[in-house]
Residue frames as a rotation matrix with the C-alpha (Angstrom) as fourth column:
UNK 1
-0.129 0.943 0.307 287.92
-0.571 -0.324 0.754 124.22
0.811 -0.078 0.580 246.52
UNK 2
-0.797 -0.138 0.589 286.76
-0.603 0.249 -0.758 123.37
-0.042 -0.959 -0.281 250.00
UNK 3
-0.806 0.578 -0.127 284.19
0.568 0.816 0.105 120.73
0.164 0.012 -0.986 250.93
UNK 4
-0.331 0.671 -0.663 282.00
0.356 -0.562 -0.746 123.54
-0.874 -0.484 -0.053 252.26
UNK 5
-0.403 0.085 -0.911 282.14
-0.695 -0.677 0.244 125.30
-0.596 0.731 0.332 248.82
UNK 6
-0.946 0.064 -0.319 281.48
-0.186 0.698 0.692 122.00
0.267 0.714 -0.648 247.07
UNK 7
-0.654 0.727 -0.212 278.49
0.701 0.475 -0.533 121.42
-0.286 -0.497 -0.819 249.22
UNK 8
-0.183 0.526 -0.830 277.08
-0.065 -0.849 -0.524 124.84
-0.981 -0.042 0.189 248.33
UNK 9
-0.618 -0.104 -0.780 277.63
-0.765 -0.150 0.626 124.28
-0.182 0.983 0.013 244.77
UNK 10
-0.948 0.264 -0.179 275.97
0.223 0.949 0.222 120.89
0.228 0.171 -0.958 244.93
UNK 11
-0.355 0.864 -0.357 272.91
0.651 -0.045 -0.758 122.39
-0.671 -0.502 -0.546 246.56
UNK 12
-0.293 0.084 -0.953 272.87
-0.512 -0.855 0.082 125.22
-0.808 0.511 0.293 243.99
UNK 13
-0.897 -0.070 -0.437 272.97
-0.419 0.448 0.790 122.56
0.141 0.891 -0.431 241.17
UNK 14
-0.756 0.644 -0.120 270.14
0.646 0.704 -0.293 120.61
-0.104 -0.299 -0.948 242.88
UNK 15
-0.172 0.693 -0.700 267.96
0.328 -0.630 -0.704 123.80
-0.929 -0.351 -0.119 243.26
UNK 16
-0.364 -0.082 -0.928 268.70
-0.697 -0.636 0.330 125.05
-0.617 0.767 0.175 239.80
UNK 17
-0.987 0.083 -0.140 267.94
-0.034 0.736 0.676 121.58
0.159 0.672 -0.724 238.18
UNK 18
-0.432 0.897 -0.091 264.49
0.822 0.350 -0.449 121.58
-0.371 -0.269 -0.889 239.93
UNK 19
-0.028 0.351 -0.936 263.78
-0.096 -0.933 -0.347 125.20
-0.995 0.080 0.060 238.93
UNK 20
-0.597 -0.248 -0.763 264.83
-0.734 -0.213 0.644 124.41
-0.322 0.945 -0.055 235.30
UNK 21
-0.958 0.268 0.107 262.76
0.288 0.888 0.359 121.36
0.001 0.374 -0.927 235.17
UNK 22
-0.039 0.948 -0.315 259.59
0.699 -0.199 -0.687 123.18
-0.714 -0.247 -0.655 236.27
UNK 23
-0.236 -0.136 -0.962 260.49
-0.462 -0.855 0.234 125.92
-0.855 0.500 0.139 233.65
UNK 24
-0.943 -0.184 -0.277 260.67
-0.330 0.413 0.849 123.27
-0.041 0.892 -0.450 230.91
UNK 25
-0.566 0.818 0.104 257.11
0.770 0.569 -0.288 121.93
-0.295 -0.083 -0.952 231.91
UNK 26
0.217 0.667 -0.712 255.58
0.210 -0.745 -0.634 125.48
-0.953 -0.012 -0.302 231.75
UNK 27
-0.448 -0.388 -0.806 257.36
-0.615 -0.520 0.593 126.11
-0.649 0.761 -0.006 228.34
UNK 28
-0.963 0.131 0.234 256.16
0.239 0.817 0.524 122.71
-0.122 0.561 -0.819 226.93
UNK 29
-0.155 0.982 -0.111 252.60
0.762 0.048 -0.646 123.85
-0.629 -0.185 -0.755 227.80
UNK 30
0.219 0.218 -0.951 253.11
-0.175 -0.950 -0.258 127.24
-0.960 0.223 -0.170 226.13
UNK 31
-0.619 -0.557 -0.553 254.43
-0.650 -0.032 0.760 125.51
-0.441 0.830 -0.342 222.88
UNK 32
-0.361 0.631 0.686 251.48
0.353 0.774 -0.526 123.52
-0.863 0.053 -0.502 222.40
UNK 33
-0.774 0.035 0.632 250.11
0.618 -0.175 0.766 123.80
0.138 0.984 0.114 218.68
UNK 34
-0.650 0.624 -0.435 247.62
-0.379 -0.761 -0.526 126.69
-0.659 -0.177 0.731 218.10
UNK 35
-0.276 0.664 0.695 244.36
0.591 0.688 -0.422 125.17
-0.758 0.293 -0.582 216.85
UNK 36
-0.954 -0.058 0.293 243.41
0.278 -0.534 0.799 126.70
0.110 0.844 0.526 213.35
UNK 37
-0.213 0.955 0.205 239.76
0.556 -0.054 0.829 126.71
0.803 0.291 -0.520 214.39
UNK 38
-0.403 0.019 -0.915 240.26
0.862 -0.329 -0.386 128.81
-0.309 -0.944 0.116 217.46
UNK 39
0.447 0.699 0.559 238.12
0.823 -0.566 0.048 131.89
0.350 0.438 -0.828 217.40
UNK 40
0.162 -0.561 -0.812 240.86
0.572 -0.617 0.541 134.36
-0.804 -0.552 0.220 217.66
UNK 41
0.936 0.245 -0.254 241.41
-0.100 -0.506 -0.857 137.20
-0.339 0.827 -0.449 215.04
UNK 42
0.785 -0.595 0.174 244.23
0.380 0.241 -0.893 137.44
0.489 0.767 0.415 212.57
UNK 43
0.247 -0.740 0.626 246.46
-0.538 -0.642 -0.546 139.78
0.806 -0.202 -0.556 214.70
UNK 44
0.434 0.021 0.900 245.93
-0.868 0.276 0.412 137.81
-0.240 -0.961 0.138 217.81
UNK 45
0.977 -0.040 0.209 246.74
0.093 0.963 -0.251 134.68
-0.191 0.265 0.945 215.90
UNK 46
0.553 -0.796 0.246 250.02
0.130 -0.210 -0.969 136.23
0.823 0.568 -0.012 214.62
UNK 47
0.108 -0.476 0.873 250.94
-0.905 -0.411 -0.112 137.26
0.412 -0.778 -0.475 218.25
UNK 48
0.709 0.179 0.682 250.22
-0.519 0.788 0.332 133.71
-0.478 -0.589 0.651 219.39
UNK 49
0.916 -0.389 0.104 252.44
0.350 0.642 -0.683 132.29
0.198 0.661 0.723 216.69
UNK 50
0.190 -0.857 0.480 255.21
-0.320 -0.516 -0.795 134.72
0.928 -0.003 -0.372 217.49
UNK 51
0.321 -0.031 0.947 254.84
-0.947 -0.018 0.320 133.91
0.007 -0.999 -0.035 221.28
UNK 52
0.950 0.019 0.312 255.05
-0.041 0.997 0.064 130.22
-0.310 -0.073 0.948 220.48
UNK 53
0.614 -0.789 0.031 258.27
0.312 0.207 -0.927 130.71
0.725 0.579 0.373 218.54
UNK 54
0.022 -0.587 0.809 259.87
-0.696 -0.590 -0.410 132.73
0.718 -0.554 -0.422 221.42
UNK 55
0.508 0.257 0.822 258.65
-0.817 0.446 0.365 129.92
-0.273 -0.858 0.436 223.95
UNK 56
0.966 -0.250 -0.069 260.20
0.190 0.863 -0.467 127.18
0.176 0.438 0.882 221.67
UNK 57
0.268 -0.932 0.246 263.52
-0.086 -0.277 -0.957 128.99
0.960 0.236 -0.154 221.79
UNK 58
-0.040 -0.194 0.980 263.40
-0.958 -0.273 -0.094 129.38
0.285 -0.942 -0.175 225.49
UNK 59
0.858 0.337 0.388 262.47
-0.450 0.858 0.250 125.61
-0.249 -0.388 0.887 225.83
UNK 60
0.756 -0.626 -0.189 265.53
0.275 0.567 -0.777 124.58
0.593 0.535 0.601 223.76
UNK 61
-0.019 -0.792 0.610 267.66
-0.478 -0.528 -0.702 126.90
0.878 -0.305 -0.369 225.83
UNK 62
0.369 0.314 0.875 266.13
-0.926 0.207 0.316 125.32
-0.082 -0.926 0.367 229.14
UNK 63
0.997 0.008 0.078 266.75
-0.005 0.999 -0.036 121.72
-0.078 0.035 0.996 228.01
UNK 64
0.363 -0.931 -0.031 270.40
0.222 0.119 -0.968 122.55
0.905 0.345 0.250 227.09
UNK 65
-0.090 -0.409 0.908 270.86
-0.801 -0.512 -0.310 124.17
0.592 -0.755 -0.282 230.51
UNK 66
0.721 0.480 0.499 269.30
-0.684 0.606 0.406 121.13
-0.107 -0.634 0.766 232.19
UNK 67
0.877 -0.434 -0.208 271.66
0.302 0.832 -0.466 118.81
0.375 0.346 0.860 230.47
UNK 68
0.032 -0.963 0.266 274.74
0.008 -0.266 -0.964 120.92
0.999 0.033 -0.001 231.59
UNK 69
0.103 0.159 0.982 273.44
-0.936 -0.318 0.149 121.14
0.336 -0.935 0.116 235.09
UNK 70
0.925 0.294 0.240 273.05
-0.361 0.877 0.318 117.37
-0.117 -0.380 0.917 235.32
UNK 71
0.547 -0.818 -0.178 276.47
0.375 0.430 -0.821 116.77
0.749 0.382 0.542 233.78
UNK 72
-0.190 -0.656 0.731 277.98
-0.462 -0.597 -0.656 119.15
0.866 -0.462 -0.189 236.41
UNK 73
0.284 0.364 0.887 276.19
-0.958 0.079 0.275 117.45
0.030 -0.928 0.371 239.25
UNK 74
0.993 -0.023 -0.113 277.34
0.007 0.991 -0.135 114.01
0.115 0.134 0.984 238.02
UNK 75
0.355 -0.932 0.071 280.93
0.438 0.099 -0.893 115.34
0.826 0.348 0.444 237.97
UNK 76
0.688 0.032 0.725 280.95
-0.473 -0.739 0.480 117.18
0.551 -0.673 -0.493 241.40
UNK 77
0.868 -0.302 0.393 282.88
-0.255 0.408 0.877 114.54
-0.426 -0.861 0.277 243.14
UNK 78
0.749 -0.591 0.298 285.56
0.602 0.420 -0.680 114.29
0.276 0.689 0.670 240.46
UNK 79
0.103 -0.798 -0.594 289.06
0.875 -0.211 0.435 115.61
-0.473 -0.564 0.677 241.10
UNK 80
-0.833 -0.448 0.326 289.02
0.553 -0.633 0.542 118.09
-0.036 0.631 0.775 238.28
UNK 81
0.290 0.940 0.179 285.51
0.901 -0.331 0.282 119.51
0.324 0.079 -0.943 239.06
UNK 82
0.789 0.196 -0.583 285.65
0.445 -0.836 0.321 123.27
-0.425 -0.512 -0.746 239.27
UNK 83
-0.382 -0.891 -0.247 288.49
0.143 -0.320 0.936 123.59
-0.913 0.322 0.249 236.64
UNK 84
0.168 0.364 -0.916 288.03
-0.752 -0.554 -0.357 125.31
-0.638 0.749 0.180 233.32
UNK 85
0.509 -0.085 0.857 287.63
0.327 0.940 -0.100 122.77
-0.797 0.331 0.506 230.67
UNK 86
0.951 -0.158 0.266 289.45
0.203 -0.330 -0.922 125.06
0.233 0.931 -0.282 228.29
UNK 87
0.301 -0.877 0.376 292.46
-0.526 -0.481 -0.701 126.40
0.796 0.013 -0.606 230.11
UNK 88
0.025 -0.375 -0.927 292.61
0.460 0.828 -0.322 124.20
0.888 -0.418 0.192 233.22
UNK 89
-0.818 -0.375 0.436 292.51
-0.104 -0.649 -0.753 127.00
0.565 -0.662 0.493 235.69
UNK 90
-0.673 0.625 -0.396 290.25
0.719 0.427 -0.549 126.84
-0.174 -0.654 -0.736 238.71
UNK 91
-0.220 0.718 0.660 286.79
0.373 -0.563 0.737 128.50
0.901 0.409 -0.144 238.14
UNK 92
-0.894 -0.102 0.437 286.00
-0.322 -0.531 -0.784 130.98
0.312 -0.841 0.442 240.93
UNK 93
-0.759 0.603 -0.246 283.33
0.641 0.627 -0.442 129.73
-0.112 -0.493 -0.863 243.38
UNK 94
-0.382 0.674 -0.632 281.31
-0.179 -0.725 -0.665 132.88
-0.907 -0.141 0.398 243.03
UNK 95
-0.502 0.137 -0.854 280.89
-0.865 -0.060 0.498 132.04
0.017 0.989 0.149 239.23
UNK 96
-0.869 0.174 -0.464 280.04
0.116 0.982 0.152 128.38
0.482 0.078 -0.873 239.98
UNK 97
-0.659 0.681 -0.321 277.31
0.549 0.144 -0.823 129.52
-0.514 -0.718 -0.469 242.34
UNK 98
-0.292 0.480 -0.827 276.00
-0.475 -0.824 -0.310 132.09
-0.830 0.302 0.469 239.92
UNK 99
0.380 0.327 -0.865 276.21
-0.912 0.287 -0.292 129.64
0.153 0.900 0.408 236.94
UNK 100
0.072 -0.356 0.932 276.53
-0.618 0.717 0.322 126.23
-0.783 -0.599 -0.169 238.26
UNK 101
0.824 0.121 0.554 276.31
0.302 0.733 -0.609 124.68
-0.480 0.669 0.567 234.75
UNK 102
0.790 -0.520 -0.325 279.43
-0.609 -0.603 -0.516 126.68
0.072 0.605 -0.793 233.64
UNK 103
0.789 -0.585 0.187 282.49
0.561 0.811 0.168 124.63
-0.250 -0.028 0.968 232.63
UNK 104
0.166 -0.728 0.665 284.59
0.695 -0.392 -0.603 127.70
0.700 0.562 0.441 231.59
UNK 105
-0.284 -0.306 -0.909 286.37
0.856 -0.508 -0.096 130.30
-0.432 -0.805 0.406 233.74
UNK 106
0.565 0.538 -0.626 285.43
0.240 -0.833 -0.499 133.99
-0.789 0.131 -0.600 233.23
UNK 107
-0.177 -0.641 -0.747 288.50
-0.549 -0.565 0.615 134.73
-0.817 0.519 -0.252 230.97
UNK 108
-0.918 -0.187 0.351 287.77
0.144 0.665 0.733 131.79
-0.370 0.723 -0.583 228.63
UNK 109
0.003 0.989 0.149 284.06
0.825 0.082 -0.559 132.55
-0.565 0.125 -0.816 228.62
UNK 110
0.350 0.123 -0.929 284.85
-0.117 -0.978 -0.173 136.10
-0.929 0.169 -0.328 227.41
UNK 111
-0.678 -0.669 -0.304 287.13
-0.424 0.018 0.905 134.83
-0.600 0.743 -0.296 224.60
UNK 112
0.298 0.878 -0.376 284.14
-0.886 0.107 -0.451 132.67
-0.356 0.467 0.809 223.47
């Protein structure tokens, strides 16, 4: 991996961390408890509860993604950065730019 490619990935990580942090703030607001004394109908309350569950799942996913992004950013200057943590092969730069939190190459990600 060239220094230029590492710089691109570093900037992508920083940008994605910022975006994910903003997403987490929005989702935290959307997952606030629904007051039982709110004047909404039964169906609307059921929709609100369902939406809250969906937003809570999104919040958990975003927090996990943020942790992975921060870990990747902290490791970017290490010698083995950009290598698959499963097979050791180099992860394609395009994949790292698309999913900067990724620690697996495409082949290993497909295997699950």
